[in-house]
C-alpha positions as CSV (number, residue, x, y, z in Angstrom):
1,X,29.1,10.0,-0.1
2,X,28.0,13.4,-1.4
3,X,26.8,11.8,-4.6
4,X,24.5,9.6,-2.6
5,X,23.0,12.7,-0.9
6,X,22.7,14.4,-4.2
7,X,20.9,11.5,-5.8
8,X,18.6,11.3,-2.8
9,X,17.7,15.0,-3.0
10,X,16.9,14.7,-6.7
11,X,14.1,12.3,-5.9
12,X,12.3,15.1,-4.2
13,X,9.3,16.7,-6.1
14,X,10.4,19.5,-8.5
15,X,8.5,22.7,-8.4
16,X,8.4,26.1,-10.1
17,X,11.0,27.2,-7.5
18,X,13.4,24.3,-8.0
19,X,16.6,26.3,-8.5
20,X,18.6,24.3,-5.9
21,X,17.5,21.0,-7.4
22,X,18.3,22.1,-10.9
23,X,21.8,23.1,-9.7
24,X,22.3,19.6,-8.2
25,X,21.0,18.0,-11.5
26,X,23.5,20.2,-13.4
27,X,26.3,19.1,-11.1
28,X,25.8,15.5,-12.1
29,X,24.9,16.1,-15.7
30,X,21.3,14.9,-15.6
31,X,19.8,17.7,-17.6
32,X,16.6,19.7,-17.0
33,X,14.3,18.6,-14.2
34,X,11.1,16.8,-15.1
35,X,7.7,18.5,-14.5
36,X,5.9,18.1,-11.2
37,X,3.2,16.2,-13.0
38,X,5.7,13.7,-14.3
39,X,7.1,13.2,-10.8
40,X,3.7,12.8,-9.3
41,X,2.6,10.2,-11.9
42,X,5.7,8.2,-11.5
43,X,6.3,8.2,-7.7
44,X,2.8,8.6,-6.3
45,X,0.8,6.5,-8.8
46,X,3.2,4.0,-10.3
47,X,6.4,3.2,-8.6
48,X,6.4,4.2,-4.9
49,X,9.9,5.1,-3.6
50,X,9.3,3.4,-0.2
51,X,11.2,0.3,0.8
52,X,8.4,-1.0,2.9
53,X,6.1,-1.5,-0.1
54,X,8.6,-4.0,-1.6
55,X,10.0,-5.6,1.6
56,X,6.8,-6.3,3.5
57,X,4.5,-9.3,3.2
58,X,1.5,-6.9,2.9
59,X,3.0,-4.8,0.1
60,X,2.0,-1.7,2.0
61,X,3.6,1.4,3.5
62,X,5.0,1.2,7.0
63,X,4.6,-1.7,9.2
64,X,7.3,-4.2,10.3
65,X,9.4,-3.4,7.2
66,X,9.7,0.3,8.1
67,X,10.4,-0.7,11.8
68,X,13.4,-2.8,10.7
69,X,14.8,0.2,8.9
70,X,14.1,2.5,11.8
71,X,16.2,0.2,14.0
72,X,19.3,1.4,12.1
73,X,18.6,5.0,13.2
74,X,18.2,3.9,16.8
75,X,21.7,2.3,16.6
76,X,22.9,5.9,16.2
77,X,20.7,6.9,19.1
78,X,18.6,9.0,16.7
79,X,14.9,9.3,16.4
80,X,13.9,7.8,13.0
81,X,12.2,10.1,10.5
82,X,8.6,9.3,10.0
83,X,9.3,8.1,6.5
84,X,12.6,6.5,7.2
85,X,11.9,4.0,4.4
86,X,11.7,6.6,1.7
87,X,14.6,6.3,-0.8
88,X,15.7,9.9,-0.3
89,X,16.2,9.4,3.4
90,X,17.8,5.9,3.0
91,X,20.4,7.2,0.6
92,X,21.2,10.0,3.0
93,X,21.5,7.6,5.8
94,X,23.9,5.4,3.8
95,X,26.0,8.4,3.1
96,X,26.0,9.2,6.8
97,X,27.2,5.8,7.7
98,X,30.1,6.2,5.3
99,X,31.0,9.5,6.8
100,X,30.9,8.0,10.3
101,X,33.2,5.2,9.2
102,X,35.7,7.6,7.7
103,X,35.8,9.9,10.7
104,X,35.9,7.1,13.3
105,X,39.1,6.1,15.1
106,X,40.9,3.2,13.3
107,X,39.7,0.7,15.9
108,X,36.1,1.5,15.3
109,X,36.1,1.8,11.5
110,X,35.4,-1.9,10.9
111,X,32.2,-1.7,13.0
112,X,30.9,1.2,10.9
113,X,31.9,-0.6,7.7
114,X,29.9,-3.7,8.6
115,X,26.9,-1.6,9.6
116,X,27.1,0.2,6.3
117,X,27.3,-3.2,4.5
118,X,24.4,-4.6,6.4
119,X,22.1,-1.6,5.7
120,X,23.0,-1.6,2.0
121,X,22.4,-5.4,1.7
122,X,19.2,-5.8,3.7
123,X,17.4,-2.6,3.0
124,X,18.5,-1.3,-0.4
125,X,19.8,-4.2,-2.5
126,X,16.9,-6.3,-1.6
127,X,14.5,-4.3,-3.7
128,X,16.3,-1.6,-5.7
129,X,17.4,-3.9,-8.6
130,X,13.8,-4.7,-9.8
131,X,12.6,-1.2,-8.8
132,X,15.3,0.4,-10.9
133,X,14.5,-1.9,-13.8
134,X,10.9,-0.8,-13.7
135,X,12.0,2.8,-13.4
136,X,13.8,2.4,-16.7
137,X,10.6,1.1,-18.2
138,X,8.3,3.8,-16.9
139,X,10.2,7.0,-16.2
140,X,10.9,10.1,-18.2
141,X,14.4,10.5,-19.5
142,X,15.6,12.5,-16.5
143,X,14.8,9.7,-14.0
144,X,16.2,7.1,-16.4
145,X,19.5,8.9,-16.2
146,X,19.1,9.3,-12.5
147,X,18.5,5.6,-12.1
148,X,21.5,4.7,-14.2
149,X,23.7,6.9,-12.1
150,X,22.3,5.5,-8.9
151,X,23.1,1.9,-10.1
152,X,26.6,3.0,-10.9
153,X,27.0,4.5,-7.5
154,X,25.7,1.5,-5.6
155,X,27.8,-0.9,-7.7
156,X,30.8,1.0,-6.3
157,X,29.5,0.7,-2.8
158,X,29.0,-3.1,-3.3
159,X,32.6,-3.4,-4.6
160,X,34.0,-1.6,-1.6
161,X,32.1,-3.5,1.1
162,X,31.9,-7.1,2.3
163,X,28.5,-8.5,1.3
164,X,26.7,-11.0,3.5
165,X,26.3,-14.4,1.8
166,X,22.7,-15.1,2.7
167,X,19.5,-13.3,2.1
168,X,17.9,-11.6,5.2
169,X,15.7,-13.6,7.4
170,X,12.6,-11.7,6.5
171,X,13.1,-12.7,2.8
172,X,13.6,-16.3,3.7
173,X,10.5,-16.5,5.8
174,X,8.1,-14.6,3.5
175,X,5.5,-16.9,1.9
176,X,4.7,-17.0,-1.8
177,X,1.4,-15.9,-3.2
178,X,-1.8,-17.2,-1.7
179,X,-3.7,-19.9,-3.6
180,X,-7.3,-18.5,-4.1
181,X,-8.7,-22.0,-4.0
182,X,-7.5,-22.4,-0.4
183,X,-7.3,-18.8,0.9
184,X,-9.8,-16.9,-1.1
185,X,-9.7,-14.1,-3.6
186,X,-8.8,-11.2,-1.3
187,X,-5.7,-13.0,0.1
188,X,-4.7,-13.9,-3.4
189,X,-4.9,-10.4,-4.7
190,X,-3.1,-8.9,-1.7
191,X,-0.2,-11.3,-2.0
192,X,0.0,-10.9,-5.8
193,X,0.5,-7.1,-5.4
194,X,3.1,-7.6,-2.6
195,X,6.4,-7.9,-4.5
196,X,8.2,-9.7,-1.7
197,X,5.7,-12.5,-2.0
198,X,5.0,-12.7,-5.7
199,X,8.3,-11.6,-7.2
200,X,6.4,-9.2,-9.5
201,X,6.3,-5.4,-9.6
202,X,2.8,-4.7,-11.1
203,X,2.1,-1.0,-11.6
204,X,-1.1,0.8,-12.6
205,X,-0.1,1.1,-16.3
206,X,0.5,-2.7,-16.4
207,X,-3.2,-3.3,-15.6
208,X,-4.3,-0.7,-18.2
209,X,-2.1,-2.4,-20.9
210,X,-3.6,-5.8,-19.9
211,X,-7.1,-4.5,-20.3
212,X,-6.3,-3.1,-23.7
213,X,-4.6,-6.3,-24.8
214,X,-7.7,-8.4,-23.8
215,X,-10.2,-5.8,-24.9
216,X,-11.6,-5.4,-21.4
217,X,-13.1,-2.3,-19.7
218,X,-11.0,-0.6,-17.0
219,X,-11.5,2.3,-14.7
220,X,-8.6,4.1,-13.0
221,X,-8.6,3.1,-9.4
222,X,-6.6,1.4,-6.7
223,X,-4.7,-1.6,-8.3
224,X,-6.5,-4.3,-6.3
225,X,-9.9,-2.9,-7.3
226,X,-8.9,-2.8,-10.9
227,X,-7.5,-6.3,-10.9
228,X,-10.6,-7.7,-9.3
229,X,-12.7,-6.0,-11.9
230,X,-10.6,-7.4,-14.7
231,X,-10.8,-10.9,-13.2
232,X,-14.6,-10.7,-13.1
233,X,-14.6,-9.9,-16.9
234,X,-12.2,-12.5,-18.0
235,X,-10.6,-14.6,-15.3
236,X,-8.8,-17.0,-17.7
237,X,-7.4,-14.1,-19.8
238,X,-6.1,-12.1,-16.8
239,X,-4.7,-15.1,-15.0
240,X,-2.9,-16.1,-18.3
241,X,-1.6,-12.6,-18.6
242,X,-0.4,-12.6,-15.0
243,X,1.3,-16.0,-15.6
244,X,3.2,-14.5,-18.6
245,X,4.2,-11.5,-16.5
246,X,5.5,-13.7,-13.7
247,X,7.4,-15.9,-16.2
248,X,8.9,-12.7,-17.7
249,X,10.0,-11.6,-14.2
250,X,11.6,-15.0,-13.5
251,X,13.8,-14.4,-16.6
252,X,14.4,-10.7,-15.8
253,X,15.6,-11.0,-12.2
254,X,18.8,-13.0,-12.9
255,X,19.9,-10.3,-15.4
256,X,19.7,-7.5,-12.7
257,X,23.3,-7.7,-11.6
258,X,23.3,-4.8,-9.0
259,X,22.8,-7.1,-6.0
260,X,24.6,-10.3,-5.0
261,X,23.3,-13.4,-6.8
262,X,21.6,-14.9,-3.7
263,X,19.2,-11.9,-3.6
264,X,18.4,-12.1,-7.3
265,X,17.9,-15.8,-6.7
266,X,15.2,-15.2,-4.1
267,X,13.3,-12.9,-6.5
268,X,13.7,-15.4,-9.3
269,X,12.3,-18.3,-7.2
270,X,9.3,-16.3,-6.1
271,X,8.4,-15.1,-9.6
272,X,8.8,-18.6,-11.0
273,X,6.6,-20.1,-8.3
274,X,4.0,-17.4,-9.0
275,X,4.2,-18.2,-12.7
276,X,3.5,-21.9,-12.0
277,X,0.5,-21.2,-9.8
278,X,-1.0,-18.6,-12.1
279,X,-0.6,-20.8,-15.1
280,X,-2.4,-23.6,-13.3
281,X,-5.2,-21.3,-12.3
282,X,-5.6,-20.0,-15.8
283,X,-5.8,-23.5,-17.2
284,X,-8.6,-24.3,-14.8
285,X,-10.6,-21.4,-16.1
286,X,-10.3,-22.2,-19.8
């Protein structure tokens, strides 16, 4: 449980006075801390460490997804932290549940064990496998090592706990991406950038690489604005690139073995459905 807390703490921003964080990093052999600039670029501009971004139909911070996580704090009769969906806080909470289980009377330990299993299954394993895969793509070496250690730690948690056999209701009910021919461009872009709906984790650098590949102009801005500008320049090219990305994700999700197969299956189905629609849209624009 202390390893979970340590990994959560190491997600915090480093600074010039990061002696305690470096001591934690040394304790788990992760090496020198990255710079504050590297941390900011990765977690504030590329790969947000908030569950609600990946578990909400809007792909935004807060909202119903954060409320679902806050409910676990209320079970303990505690006031949820404002950012209870931040990965640092979630790992600390998972460690707290394990501690409560170990310290509970024998008759109550199974209740805490099941609560711990449910929290892990519904609110961490539902998004961390693709998130950690992207972390390995994008992060400096420190956070690549951090991600590998987190995966190892969570695999041990999964092995020690009974896992539910069905995906959570919110995953089952979430729609796929919106068809722009029926629902308009805005709804299409919003749904495309919501991982729960599209099955894709599209970050800022992906759009920059797409622009370079298609020889298009790009200006650093919010992803939806950038994507809209790219579509205006070359709709067929960008839709084709998006279809290829979705197809790649449909092949990538089944290989991410951290979570039970039924969770990976949901992500695979969504990305495959996105690939089919995007390919159809691209073909219409050629």
